[in-house]
N, C-alpha and C positions, 0 to 999 in steps of 0.2 A: 344647576351651578355653572359659572363661566370657568372655562379650563385655563388654567394659569401655570405656566411650565416652570415659574420659580417655586410655586407651592410643591408641584411634583418633585422636583429637585430637593428641596428641603425634607420632604416624607420620606425620599430615597434614603437621604442621609441617616434618618431615625431608624430604617432597617439595618443599617450597620453599626448601630450603637455598640455593640460588642466589640467591634474593631476599633472604633472610635475611643471608647473607653480604655481598652488594652494599650493601643497608642500613646495615649495621653500618659499611661501609668510606665510605660515601659521606656519612651522617648525623653520624658522630662529628667530632670535632676533626680538622683538614686532617693527612692521613696522610703524614708526610715520605717513606716509602718509594714511595708512589703517586707522589708530587710526583717523586721522582728518577727513578723509572721512566718517567714522562710526558716528562721532559726528554731523557731518554736515547732514548725514541721518535722524537722529533722534532726528534733533534740539537742540543739547546740546551747551553749551558754549565752544566757540572756539577762545575766544579773547586770551588766553594765548599763542596762536600759531602765532600771528601777521600775517605777509604777507604769512606765509607759506599756509595759507589757500586759498589763490589766486592762489599760485602755484600748490597746489594740483587740485584745480578745473579746471585749465589750461591744466594740464595733462589728467584729467579724459575726458574732450572734446575733447582732442586730441585722445584719446585711442577709444573713442567712434566715433569720425569719421572716424578713420582708420577702425575700426572694422566694421562699415557700410559699409566701401569699400571693404569687405571681406579679411581684413589682419587678417591671422590666431593668430599670435603671439599678436596682440593686442586685437583680442577677447578672447584668453586665459586669458591675463593678467585682463582685464575687468569683465570677468566671474568670476576669481577667487577672485578679491575684492569684488565683488557683494556677492559671497556665504560666506565669511568671515564675512560680516557686518550682516548676518544671524547666522550663527553658534555661533558665540561668547555669545550673547544673549541669544541664545536657550540653551547653556550650562546652563545659570544662571537659565532659568525656570524650567529645569529638577530636580532642589532643591524641589519642590513640591514631587517628590517621595520620598524623605527624611521624609518628614512629614506623609506620609503614610504609610510607612513601613521600613523595613531593607533593605538598597541598596547594592547588590554588582555587582561591574565591574570586566568585565573579557575580555580576549583579544578575537579578532576576530576567532581564531580558538580555542577556549576554550567553551564546554558545558555550559549551565547555571544549577547550581546544588544548592539546597537547603538543609539545615540541621537543626534538630531539637533534643534536648535533653530530655529525658522523665525519670522522675522519677518512679522507680518503689517499691514503699513504700509498696503497700498490698502483693506482692509477697516475699519480704525481711520481712515481720513480722514474718515468722515461722523461720527466723533464731536466733530470740532471744529467750534463753532457757526457760524464763518465760512467753515470748509474752506481756512484760509489754509496750515496746516502739518498735518504727520503725528503722529498720536500712536501710536507703534508700540507693538503688542502681540506677546506672546511665545508660541509653541506649539510643544511639545514632542512630538517624534514618535519612537517606539521600535519595535524590532523584533528579531526572531532571525537569525543568521547560519545560514548551512546548513553542517552540519559536515563537514568534509573532512580526508582523512588524507595525510600525507608520511611514507615510510615507505622503510627501506633496511637493509640487514645485511651480515653476512660470516661466512663460515665460520671458525673458531678451532681450529688445528692446535698443540696442545702440543708435537709434535715440532721444530716450526721452532724454538720457545725453549729446547729441551733443551740446545742449544749456545750459548744467549745471542745467538742472530742476531736482530737486531730491524729490520734494512733493509728489509723488506717491509712492516712495519707502519704505517708513515707515510704510503706511498704507498696503502696499502687502507685507512687510516682516513679520508685526504683524500678519496677516492672516495665515502664512504659520506656524509660530510657534504656534499659538493658535491652529489651526487644528492639528498639530502633538500631543502637549501636551494632548488636550482633547481626542485624539483616547488612548493613553496611561492611564490617569486617567479614563476615561469610563471603559476600560479592568480592571483596579485596582477595581472599585466600584462593578461591574458586580461580580467580584470574591468574594468580600467579602458579597455582598449582598446574593449569592446563597450559601456560606459556613454558613452565620449566620441563614438564614432563613430554611436549610435544617439540621440544628443541630437539633439533638433528645436529646443532655444532656443539659448542664448548658449553658446559655447564656443571656450576659447584653441586653436585648431588650425591646423597650418599643413602644408604638403606640400613637402619639399626642405629638407635642413640647410644653409642658406646663412647668412650674416653677417646679412642683413635678417631674415630668420626667427628666427633666434637672439635678435636683440636684441629684437623686436617681442614675442615670445612670452614672454621672460624677464621684460621690462618690465611687463606686464599680470598675470604671476605674483606678482612681486615684491610688489604692491600690496596682496595679500591676506596677506603676513607678512612679519616682520621679515628673513628670508633665504629665498632658493630654494635648492633641493638639484636638481642636474642629474645625472641617471642614465640609464645606457644601456649596451649593449653596446661591446665594445671598436671595432667598426667606426664605431658612432654618436659615440661621445666623441671618437674620435681624429680626426673631422674639426674639432674645437673647436680642434686645434693649429692649423690653418692659418686657421680664422677669426681666432684671437689674433693673426695675423701672425707665427707662428712659421716664418720664412723668412730668408735672408739679405739679399736682395735683391728688391724687388718695384717694378716700375717706376721702377727707378732710384734708389728709397729705401731706406735701410738701417735693419733694425730692431734694436732691440737689446732684451735682457729683463735683470732683476735677475740675479745670480750664482745665487741661491737657487732662481729660477725655472728658468734652466739645468740645474742640478744635478738638479731634479725632473723636467724631462724627459727629460734623460740616463738616469734611473734606472729611470723606468718607461715612457716613451714616451708618456706624457701628461702634459696640464696637471692639476692637482688643484686649481686656483681659477679661475675665469672671472667677472673683475669683481666680486668678492666672493661669488659664488655656489660653494660646493663642488662639485666633480664627481666623481663616485661611478663606478665601472667595475663593472657587474654582473658578477660571475663566470658566464662560460658555456663548460661544457664539451661535448665532444661527444655525439653519442648514437651510441653503437658498433653501431647495430643498423640504423639508418636512413641512406641517402644524402642530399646536398644536391640542389638542384634541378636542377642540372646533370649529378648522378650522375657527379662525380669525385672527391669526397670525402665524409667523414661530415659528417652535417648536424648543426648546432649546438642544443642542446635550448631555448635561448630564442631571441626574435626578434632580428635582428641590425638591424631598420629603425627601431627605436623610440629617441627622445631626449625623455626627461619632465623635466618642471620643476614641484616639488613644492615649494609654499611651507611653510615652517616657522614653529611659534610661532603656528599658526592650526588651526582644527578642520579636520583633513585630509579631503578628500574620501573616501579610503579607510579604512576601519575596519578593523581586523585583531583578532582574537581568538585566545588561544591556551588550550586547554583542559588543565589537567594537567601542563603542561611537557612535558619529555622522557621518554618510559617506554620501558623496555627488557625482553627477555625472552631468556633464553637455554634451550635445550632441543636433546635429540638428535634430529636430522632422520632418519627412518628412511631414506627414499629416498637421500638422500647419504650414510649412515651416518656422520654428522660433527655436532660440535657447532656448533649455528648462533645466532647473537645477531642479533635484529631490534631494530631502534629504530624508535619511531613518535612523531608530533608531530600532536595532533589540532587543528585550526585553522578557523577561517572567514574570511570576507572580505565585505564590503559596502561598494559605492560610492553616496555620498549624493548623489542626484541633484542637489538643491539646491544642491551645492557645486562640481558639476561645472566652471562658469566659473573657479574659482579654482587650476585645475591647467593647466599647459600641455604640449602635445604636439605633437611634428614626426615626420613618417612620412617615411621615404626610401626608396622603393622602389628607388632604385640599388644599396641595400645589401643587398638581400635574398640568401640564400645558400640 
């Protein structure tokens, strides 16, 4: 047989059939079939699509049957559709990074860099003839972030979809997304904690989530930005309910909230706004491998002791970089004898030492689990 480099190239492309089909689905105009299937998976209203819903499910069943019989093209298309049902909502989940810091996105072949502008007021004082006021000078410092990887994945079983059963897909998707986001958030929290606890200069820090501490820390953070976002685990954020006087009677005085606030608390158990500051609960799932300190339940993946006050509309102390967005790969795992899809987000973070006084941090040891 003659060696033909052209044929070799064509055959190599066929090996990447999963990638080709996925790119076709993801990069073309919004695919209504994928949109319908995604809504089915997450239990959203599909009545507006009418009979198209049945058509889509018939196609999914057909693809699943063909994939189970070893049809490569059907397997690739099914895997691509399955992948997109995770990637689209995962993109939205990444918004939590913007609440924690300043996010920069770069291409896959670019390095992650941060920059900070420093005012050199003290050095410029000598420039004034009388020394009566400061001529500020500006110095820009740049550097690179250490590249990290948040990853997650799942096994794709076409037999599950042969009957049109999507009941477990939303559950599996949710776990994948939560795992990936928690890895990123934990890395951000560890970077912030390490920086603020190690700081030997000014820092906005307190111990114990009390009304006095919350008011003081929030006030200092507010002066660095137009607003402050308060973030924490449910245990930490929940204490704001009591601080905001969410009680019927206290010391003989009755407290009342507007109706919309009461509805908000009844729906979620938490206040969503504290004196003009947005309150964000950081989703914190359990680590199903390790036990908590007491050894009587699973350990949460993220710290439960921290309440953060991060100014918005200001250069954030935490710089976050994401390289290449969300990437995925589907292949056959020989050990598992199954189709496995893996998702990766390459990112980095850096705390700007000069900006540490701008963020507020309250640590409450009593909330440790």
